[in-house]
C-alpha positions as CSV (number, residue, x, y, z in Angstrom):
1,X,123.1,7.7,-9.8
2,X,121.3,11.0,-10.1
3,X,118.3,10.9,-12.3
4,X,117.8,14.2,-14.6
5,X,114.6,15.7,-16.0
6,X,113.7,17.2,-19.1
7,X,110.6,18.7,-20.6
8,X,109.7,17.4,-24.1
9,X,110.5,20.3,-26.4
10,X,107.8,21.8,-28.8
11,X,108.0,20.8,-32.3
12,X,109.5,23.3,-34.7
13,X,106.2,25.1,-36.5
14,X,106.7,27.1,-39.7
15,X,103.8,29.5,-40.7
16,X,102.6,29.0,-44.0
17,X,100.2,31.1,-46.4
18,X,97.5,29.1,-45.2
19,X,98.3,26.8,-42.4
20,X,101.0,26.3,-39.6
21,X,103.1,23.0,-40.4
22,X,105.1,20.7,-38.1
23,X,108.3,19.2,-39.3
24,X,108.8,15.3,-38.8
25,X,112.3,14.1,-39.3
26,X,114.2,10.5,-39.5
27,X,117.9,9.9,-39.5
28,X,120.0,7.3,-41.2
29,X,123.4,7.9,-39.9
30,X,126.3,6.3,-41.3
31,X,129.0,5.4,-39.5
32,X,132.5,3.9,-40.3
33,X,133.6,1.4,-37.8
34,X,137.0,2.0,-36.1
35,X,138.7,-0.7,-37.2
36,X,142.0,-1.3,-39.0
37,X,140.8,-3.9,-41.2
38,X,137.4,-3.8,-43.9
39,X,134.3,-5.7,-43.0
40,X,135.0,-8.9,-45.0
41,X,138.8,-8.6,-45.9
42,X,142.0,-7.7,-44.5
43,X,142.7,-4.4,-46.4
44,X,143.9,-1.9,-44.4
45,X,141.3,1.3,-43.9
46,X,144.0,4.0,-43.4
47,X,142.3,7.4,-44.5
48,X,145.0,8.9,-46.5
49,X,146.1,6.7,-48.5
50,X,147.4,6.4,-52.0
51,X,144.2,5.9,-54.0
52,X,143.7,2.4,-54.8
53,X,146.1,1.2,-52.2
54,X,144.2,-0.1,-49.6
55,X,142.2,-2.9,-52.1
56,X,142.0,-6.3,-51.8
57,X,140.7,-8.9,-54.3
58,X,137.4,-9.0,-52.6
59,X,137.1,-5.4,-51.9
60,X,137.9,-5.1,-56.4
61,X,135.4,-7.9,-56.7
62,X,137.9,-10.4,-58.7
63,X,136.2,-13.6,-59.7
64,X,136.0,-16.4,-56.8
65,X,136.7,-14.0,-53.8
66,X,135.0,-14.7,-51.3
67,X,134.2,-12.2,-48.0
68,X,135.3,-13.6,-44.5
69,X,133.3,-11.4,-41.7
70,X,136.2,-9.4,-39.5
71,X,134.6,-10.2,-35.8
72,X,136.1,-7.4,-34.4
73,X,133.9,-5.0,-36.8
74,X,130.9,-7.2,-35.2
75,X,132.0,-6.5,-31.9
76,X,132.1,-2.4,-32.6
77,X,128.5,-3.0,-33.9
78,X,127.3,-4.8,-30.7
79,X,128.9,-2.5,-28.7
80,X,127.4,0.5,-30.1
81,X,123.8,-1.1,-29.8
82,X,124.4,-1.6,-26.2
83,X,125.4,1.9,-25.6
84,X,122.3,2.8,-27.6
85,X,120.6,0.7,-25.2
86,X,119.4,-1.5,-28.0
87,X,118.7,-4.9,-28.1
88,X,121.0,-7.1,-29.6
89,X,119.9,-10.0,-32.3
90,X,122.0,-12.9,-31.5
91,X,121.0,-14.3,-35.1
92,X,121.3,-11.7,-38.2
93,X,122.1,-12.3,-41.7
94,X,123.4,-10.3,-44.9
95,X,122.0,-9.5,-47.8
96,X,122.9,-8.4,-51.3
97,X,121.9,-4.7,-52.6
98,X,122.0,-4.8,-56.4
99,X,123.1,-1.8,-57.9
100,X,125.6,-0.9,-60.3
101,X,128.1,2.0,-60.1
102,X,131.8,2.6,-60.8
103,X,132.8,2.9,-57.5
104,X,130.8,-0.6,-56.3
105,X,132.7,-3.4,-58.3
106,X,130.9,-6.2,-57.2
107,X,127.9,-4.7,-58.5
108,X,126.4,-5.1,-55.1
109,X,126.6,-3.6,-51.9
110,X,126.6,-6.6,-48.8
111,X,124.0,-5.2,-46.5
112,X,121.6,-6.3,-43.6
113,X,118.1,-5.6,-44.8
114,X,115.8,-8.6,-43.1
115,X,118.0,-9.7,-40.1
116,X,120.0,-6.8,-38.8
117,X,122.7,-7.4,-35.6
118,X,120.9,-4.5,-33.8
119,X,117.3,-3.8,-33.2
120,X,115.5,-1.0,-31.3
121,X,117.2,1.4,-28.7
122,X,117.0,4.9,-27.9
123,X,118.9,8.2,-27.6
124,X,118.2,11.2,-25.1
125,X,119.2,14.3,-26.9
126,X,119.5,17.6,-24.7
127,X,118.7,20.7,-26.2
128,X,120.5,22.6,-23.5
129,X,117.3,24.8,-22.3
130,X,116.2,22.2,-20.3
131,X,114.5,20.0,-22.7
132,X,115.4,16.5,-24.7
133,X,113.8,14.5,-27.0
134,X,113.9,10.7,-26.7
135,X,114.9,9.3,-30.2
136,X,113.6,6.1,-30.9
137,X,116.6,3.9,-33.0
138,X,115.0,1.4,-35.1
139,X,117.8,-0.9,-35.6
140,X,121.5,-0.7,-36.7
141,X,123.0,-2.8,-39.3
142,X,126.4,-3.6,-40.8
143,X,127.4,-2.9,-44.4
144,X,130.1,-2.3,-46.6
145,X,130.8,1.3,-47.8
146,X,131.5,1.9,-51.4
147,X,134.7,3.6,-52.8
148,X,134.5,7.3,-54.3
149,X,134.5,8.5,-57.7
150,X,136.5,11.9,-58.6
151,X,135.1,14.2,-60.8
152,X,137.3,17.4,-60.8
153,X,140.8,16.2,-61.4
154,X,140.2,15.8,-65.5
155,X,137.9,18.3,-67.3
156,X,137.2,15.2,-69.7
157,X,137.5,12.0,-67.0
158,X,136.4,10.6,-63.6
159,X,138.1,8.6,-61.7
160,X,137.6,5.9,-59.0
161,X,139.4,5.5,-55.4
162,X,138.7,2.1,-54.2
163,X,140.2,2.7,-50.6
164,X,136.9,3.1,-48.9
165,X,135.0,0.1,-50.8
166,X,134.4,-2.7,-48.4
167,X,135.2,-0.6,-45.0
168,X,132.4,-1.3,-42.4
169,X,129.8,1.0,-41.8
170,X,127.1,1.0,-39.2
171,X,123.9,2.4,-40.5
172,X,121.9,3.6,-37.5
173,X,118.3,4.3,-38.4
174,X,116.0,6.7,-36.2
175,X,112.5,6.8,-36.3
176,X,110.8,9.8,-37.5
177,X,110.8,11.4,-33.6
178,X,113.1,14.7,-34.3
179,X,110.9,17.7,-34.5
180,X,113.2,20.6,-35.6
181,X,116.3,21.3,-37.5
182,X,118.3,21.9,-33.9
183,X,117.2,18.6,-32.8
184,X,118.6,17.1,-35.8
185,X,121.9,18.4,-35.3
186,X,121.8,17.6,-31.6
187,X,121.0,14.3,-32.3
188,X,124.1,13.7,-34.6
189,X,126.1,15.3,-32.1
190,X,124.8,13.0,-29.3
191,X,125.5,9.7,-31.4
192,X,128.8,11.1,-32.2
193,X,129.6,11.5,-28.8
194,X,128.5,8.0,-27.7
195,X,130.2,6.4,-30.3
196,X,133.5,8.2,-29.3
197,X,133.5,7.1,-25.4
198,X,132.4,4.0,-26.9
199,X,135.5,4.0,-29.2
200,X,133.6,2.6,-32.5
201,X,133.8,5.2,-34.4
202,X,135.9,8.4,-34.6
203,X,133.6,10.9,-35.6
204,X,135.4,12.5,-38.4
205,X,132.9,14.0,-40.6
206,X,135.1,15.8,-42.8
207,X,136.7,12.6,-43.8
208,X,133.4,11.1,-44.4
209,X,133.4,8.8,-41.5
210,X,130.3,10.2,-40.1
211,X,127.3,11.3,-42.4
212,X,123.8,11.6,-42.3
213,X,120.9,10.9,-44.7
214,X,117.9,13.2,-43.2
215,X,114.2,12.3,-44.0
216,X,112.2,15.5,-43.9
217,X,108.6,15.7,-44.3
218,X,105.8,18.4,-43.1
219,X,102.4,17.6,-41.4
220,X,99.4,19.9,-40.5
221,X,99.5,20.4,-36.2
222,X,98.0,17.2,-34.6
223,X,99.2,14.7,-37.3
224,X,102.0,13.6,-35.7
225,X,100.1,12.9,-32.3
226,X,97.5,10.7,-34.4
227,X,101.0,8.8,-35.8
228,X,102.3,7.9,-32.8
229,X,99.0,6.5,-31.4
230,X,98.5,4.5,-34.2
231,X,101.7,3.7,-35.8
232,X,99.8,4.6,-39.3
233,X,102.5,6.5,-41.3
234,X,99.5,7.9,-43.6
235,X,98.9,10.7,-41.0
236,X,102.7,12.4,-41.8
237,X,103.2,13.9,-45.0
238,X,105.5,12.5,-47.9
239,X,109.1,12.4,-46.8
240,X,112.0,13.3,-49.2
241,X,115.6,12.1,-48.2
242,X,118.6,14.6,-48.3
243,X,121.7,12.4,-49.5
244,X,125.3,12.8,-47.3
245,X,125.3,15.7,-44.9
246,X,128.8,16.0,-43.2
247,X,127.9,19.5,-41.2
248,X,126.0,20.1,-38.4
249,X,125.3,23.6,-39.7
250,X,124.4,22.2,-43.0
251,X,121.9,19.9,-41.5
252,X,119.9,22.7,-40.1
253,X,120.1,25.0,-43.2
254,X,119.0,21.8,-45.5
255,X,115.7,21.0,-43.4
256,X,115.0,24.6,-43.0
257,X,114.9,24.9,-47.2
258,X,113.5,21.6,-47.6
259,X,110.7,22.0,-44.9
260,X,109.7,25.3,-46.7
261,X,109.9,23.9,-50.4
262,X,107.5,21.0,-49.3
263,X,105.2,23.7,-47.7
264,X,104.7,25.8,-50.8
265,X,104.2,22.9,-52.9
266,X,101.3,21.4,-50.7
267,X,99.6,25.1,-50.2
268,X,99.9,25.5,-54.0
269,X,97.8,22.2,-54.5
270,X,100.7,20.1,-55.4
271,X,102.0,16.7,-54.4
272,X,105.2,15.9,-52.4
273,X,107.6,13.0,-54.9
274,X,109.2,10.6,-52.3
275,X,113.0,11.3,-53.9
276,X,116.7,11.4,-52.8
277,X,117.5,15.2,-52.8
278,X,121.2,16.6,-52.3
279,X,121.9,20.0,-50.3
280,X,123.9,22.4,-52.1
281,X,125.4,24.5,-49.2
282,X,126.5,27.6,-51.9
283,X,123.1,28.3,-53.0
284,X,121.8,27.1,-49.8
285,X,119.1,24.8,-51.4
286,X,118.2,21.1,-51.9
287,X,118.0,20.0,-55.6
288,X,116.5,16.1,-57.0
289,X,119.1,13.8,-57.3
290,X,116.9,10.5,-58.2
291,X,113.5,9.3,-57.6
292,X,113.1,6.9,-53.8
293,X,113.8,3.7,-54.4
294,X,112.4,1.1,-53.0
295,X,113.6,-2.4,-51.4
296,X,112.4,-4.4,-54.6
297,X,114.3,-1.9,-56.8
298,X,117.5,-3.1,-55.6
299,X,116.8,-7.0,-55.6
300,X,117.5,-7.8,-52.2
301,X,118.1,-11.4,-51.7
302,X,120.6,-13.4,-48.9
303,X,123.9,-13.3,-49.9
304,X,125.1,-16.9,-50.4
305,X,128.7,-16.3,-49.6
306,X,128.0,-15.8,-46.0
307,X,126.0,-17.6,-43.6
308,X,123.7,-16.4,-40.8
309,X,125.7,-14.6,-38.3
310,X,125.2,-16.6,-34.9
311,X,126.6,-14.8,-31.6
312,X,126.5,-16.2,-28.1
313,X,124.7,-14.3,-25.3
314,X,128.1,-14.8,-23.0
315,X,129.9,-13.1,-26.0
316,X,127.4,-10.2,-26.0
317,X,127.3,-9.7,-22.0
318,X,131.4,-9.6,-21.9
319,X,131.2,-6.8,-23.9
320,X,128.7,-5.1,-21.9
321,X,130.5,-5.6,-18.9
322,X,133.7,-3.9,-20.2
323,X,131.4,-0.8,-21.6
324,X,133.0,2.8,-20.3
325,X,131.2,4.7,-18.5
326,X,129.0,7.0,-21.2
327,X,127.9,10.1,-21.6
328,X,124.6,10.6,-19.8
329,X,126.0,8.4,-16.6
330,X,129.0,10.8,-16.9
331,X,127.3,14.1,-16.5
332,X,125.0,12.8,-14.1
333,X,127.9,11.8,-11.5
334,X,129.3,15.0,-12.1
335,X,126.7,16.9,-11.1
336,X,126.0,14.3,-8.1
337,X,129.6,14.0,-7.0
338,X,130.8,17.3,-7.7
339,X,128.2,19.8,-7.1
340,X,128.4,20.9,-10.7
341,X,125.7,22.6,-12.4
342,X,124.0,21.3,-15.3
343,X,125.7,23.5,-18.1
344,X,129.3,22.9,-16.6
345,X,128.5,19.4,-16.4
346,X,127.3,19.4,-19.7
347,X,130.3,21.2,-21.0
348,X,133.0,18.7,-19.4
349,X,131.3,15.9,-20.7
350,X,130.9,16.7,-24.4
351,X,134.0,15.6,-25.1
352,X,135.7,12.5,-23.4
353,X,139.1,13.5,-23.1
354,X,138.2,16.8,-21.5
355,X,136.1,15.0,-19.0
356,X,139.3,12.7,-18.1
357,X,141.2,16.4,-17.7
358,X,138.8,17.5,-15.5
359,X,138.5,14.7,-13.3
360,X,142.7,14.4,-12.8
361,X,142.5,18.0,-11.8
362,X,139.6,17.3,-9.2
363,X,142.1,14.3,-7.8
364,X,145.0,17.0,-7.6
365,X,143.1,19.6,-6.5
366,X,140.0,18.2,-4.4
367,X,137.5,20.5,-5.1
368,X,135.3,20.1,-8.1
369,X,133.4,23.5,-8.5
370,X,136.5,25.6,-8.3
371,X,138.3,23.1,-10.9
372,X,135.3,23.0,-13.1
373,X,135.9,26.8,-13.0
374,X,139.4,26.9,-13.9
375,X,138.9,24.2,-16.8
376,X,136.0,26.1,-18.4
377,X,136.6,29.5,-18.3
378,X,140.6,29.7,-17.9
379,X,142.1,26.8,-20.0
380,X,139.5,26.4,-22.4
381,X,139.2,29.8,-23.1
382,X,143.0,30.1,-23.4
383,X,143.1,27.0,-25.4
384,X,140.5,28.4,-28.0
385,X,142.7,31.6,-28.4
386,X,145.5,29.6,-29.3
387,X,143.2,27.4,-31.6
388,X,144.2,24.1,-29.9
389,X,142.4,21.8,-28.0
390,X,142.5,20.1,-24.7
391,X,144.8,17.3,-26.2
392,X,147.1,19.9,-26.5
393,X,147.0,21.5,-23.8
394,X,150.9,22.8,-22.1
395,X,149.2,22.8,-18.9
396,X,149.2,19.7,-17.3
397,X,146.0,18.3,-15.0
398,X,148.8,18.4,-11.8
399,X,149.8,21.7,-12.8
400,X,146.4,22.9,-12.6
401,X,145.8,21.5,-9.6
402,X,148.6,22.7,-7.9
403,X,147.3,26.4,-8.8
404,X,143.9,25.1,-7.5
405,X,145.5,24.0,-4.4
406,X,147.2,27.2,-4.0
407,X,144.3,29.4,-4.3
408,X,142.6,27.0,-1.5
409,X,145.7,27.2,0.7
410,X,145.6,30.9,0.8
411,X,149.3,31.2,-0.5
412,X,147.9,33.4,-3.6
413,X,144.7,35.3,-4.7
414,X,142.4,34.6,-7.7
415,X,143.9,37.7,-9.4
416,X,147.6,36.2,-8.6
417,X,146.5,32.9,-9.7
418,X,145.4,34.0,-13.4
419,X,149.1,35.2,-13.5
420,X,150.5,32.2,-12.5
421,X,148.4,30.2,-15.0
422,X,149.7,32.4,-17.8
423,X,153.2,31.7,-16.8
424,X,152.9,28.2,-16.6
425,X,150.6,27.8,-20.1
426,X,153.8,29.8,-21.9
427,X,156.7,28.8,-20.0
428,X,155.9,25.8,-17.8
429,X,157.2,24.5,-14.2
430,X,156.0,23.9,-11.2
431,X,153.2,26.6,-10.0
432,X,154.9,26.3,-6.3
433,X,158.3,26.5,-7.5
434,X,157.0,29.8,-9.5
435,X,155.3,31.5,-6.7
436,X,158.4,31.2,-4.2
437,X,160.9,32.4,-7.1
438,X,158.9,35.1,-8.3
439,X,157.6,36.7,-4.6
440,X,154.0,36.2,-5.8
441,X,152.9,34.6,-2.4
442,X,150.1,36.4,-1.1
443,X,150.3,38.8,1.8
444,X,148.2,37.5,4.5
445,X,150.2,39.7,7.2
446,X,147.4,41.6,8.9
447,X,149.8,44.0,10.4
448,X,151.1,44.6,7.2
449,X,147.7,45.1,4.9
450,X,146.5,47.0,8.3
451,X,149.3,49.8,7.2
452,X,148.3,50.0,3.8
453,X,144.8,50.1,4.9
454,X,145.8,53.2,7.4
455,X,148.1,55.2,4.9
456,X,145.2,55.0,2.0
457,X,142.2,56.3,4.1
458,X,144.8,58.5,5.9
459,X,145.8,60.4,2.5
460,X,142.1,60.5,1.2
461,X,139.8,61.8,3.7
462,X,137.0,63.1,0.9
463,X,136.7,59.9,0.0
464,X,136.5,58.4,3.5
465,X,133.6,60.8,4.2
466,X,132.1,59.7,0.5
467,X,132.5,56.2,1.6
468,X,130.7,56.5,5.0
469,X,127.5,58.3,3.5
470,X,127.5,55.6,0.5
471,X,129.3,52.6,1.7
472,X,129.5,50.9,-1.5
473,X,132.1,53.1,-2.6
474,X,134.4,51.2,0.2
475,X,135.1,49.2,-2.8
476,X,137.5,52.1,-3.8
477,X,139.9,51.6,-0.8
478,X,140.0,47.9,-1.3
479,X,141.2,48.7,-4.8
480,X,143.6,51.2,-4.0
481,X,145.0,48.8,-1.4
482,X,145.2,46.1,-3.5
483,X,147.1,48.1,-5.9
484,X,149.5,49.4,-3.3
485,X,150.3,45.7,-2.2
486,X,151.0,44.5,-6.2
487,X,147.7,42.3,-5.7
488,X,149.4,40.3,-3.4
489,X,147.1,41.1,0.0
490,X,144.5,38.6,0.7
491,X,140.9,40.7,-0.6
492,X,139.2,39.2,2.1
493,X,141.4,40.4,5.2
494,X,141.8,43.9,3.0
495,X,137.9,43.8,2.8
496,X,137.4,43.3,6.7
497,X,140.1,45.8,7.4
498,X,138.7,48.4,5.2
499,X,134.8,47.8,6.8
500,X,136.4,48.0,10.5
501,X,138.3,51.2,9.9
502,X,135.3,53.2,7.9
503,X,133.0,51.9,10.4
504,X,130.5,50.7,7.6
């Protein structure tokens, strides 16, 4: 396996009126577990169902109803932990987090405060400029989601939809290792990518299946390094939590605003109050939601209806053995096996479907670099124009591989290949048959090409003298020959003949 090395990025520095300030960010990412049933009931998790139609008795908090753990959700959490190189706890336990809200019928949320199923792990967050941040994962715990309160259907009433109540969530808690808005967004992107590869969360932020709480604080330069040396949080500033972020763009904008808000308060001699805030994208600002609760505010205690969750190491090993190739490993393999640049490998592994498509093209074409060039530049560009994605591509990997094969065999030139690609994209068909039927095959007959070169040279004596004086102008003759042959002449042969005939 090829090891990729990165420099550690510098922290984001914001100039205040009195000092330079650095950002410190920790994140709690809530990822909905990909499962057909909820965490403690058999109710469906299907999105878009009629309101309050996916609700079991236990979800609705009916008296006497007992939760029953969904072992598939447990397996998904273990799978995610393994994908993040985290410690899997063979014994974990569920607690009740008590608070009252209309969309939480039980009056408490079942979560894992004291004994989470997954312990410490790590995520390598590449920033695309040769730098990467290793973000430490503190824990992943399982918990049930709450329902949804709807306030815009009636001017006087609020409605509650309990379909989401009881859906399994993985809360992925990072250490305060993130040092800038771009890093925060890149971290969420990387987590989402890993979970999509694992199949443990669909990553749909629009539906609320992946959302992030962002903890933001500021400190003076050097303070963070003291924190890392000692583990003493007193070196860092007071943090504020921005709740329920579901957009990479909004995450960055919210962090930027919140940091500057805190800096303005501190430089005016004020004190930051630990609190939960919301981001208003219309105004581009955060606003206070509530004071930050501590664990004792929720009166946590072990859930009396659920025994401690005990899993076996053999089961964990079985899940680990079945893990797919993950993004970092796939990227390194693409670079090592196919000779791709880091950028091309990053683009092709960003999406699992794209990675599979690319490898299928390579299997057909036998040329990794050429396949990457065509997938990234021609196919992705054309799909973007159509506002489609790789799963909707009208050009199959076999068809694109066949086009590349025709280029490699010399049957068509790169220019003809682009015309052929457009035909296949819009009309379909077998590339080789299209080339034969439409007379698109490249002219490789040296005699025919030489005749065209002689004709162009004889008709343009003034241009010949200019080209002899400045060999760079020989390209004009190449262009004229290609035009005369309808773009079918082999460009390499044309270049050789033009140079020989002109004596340059």
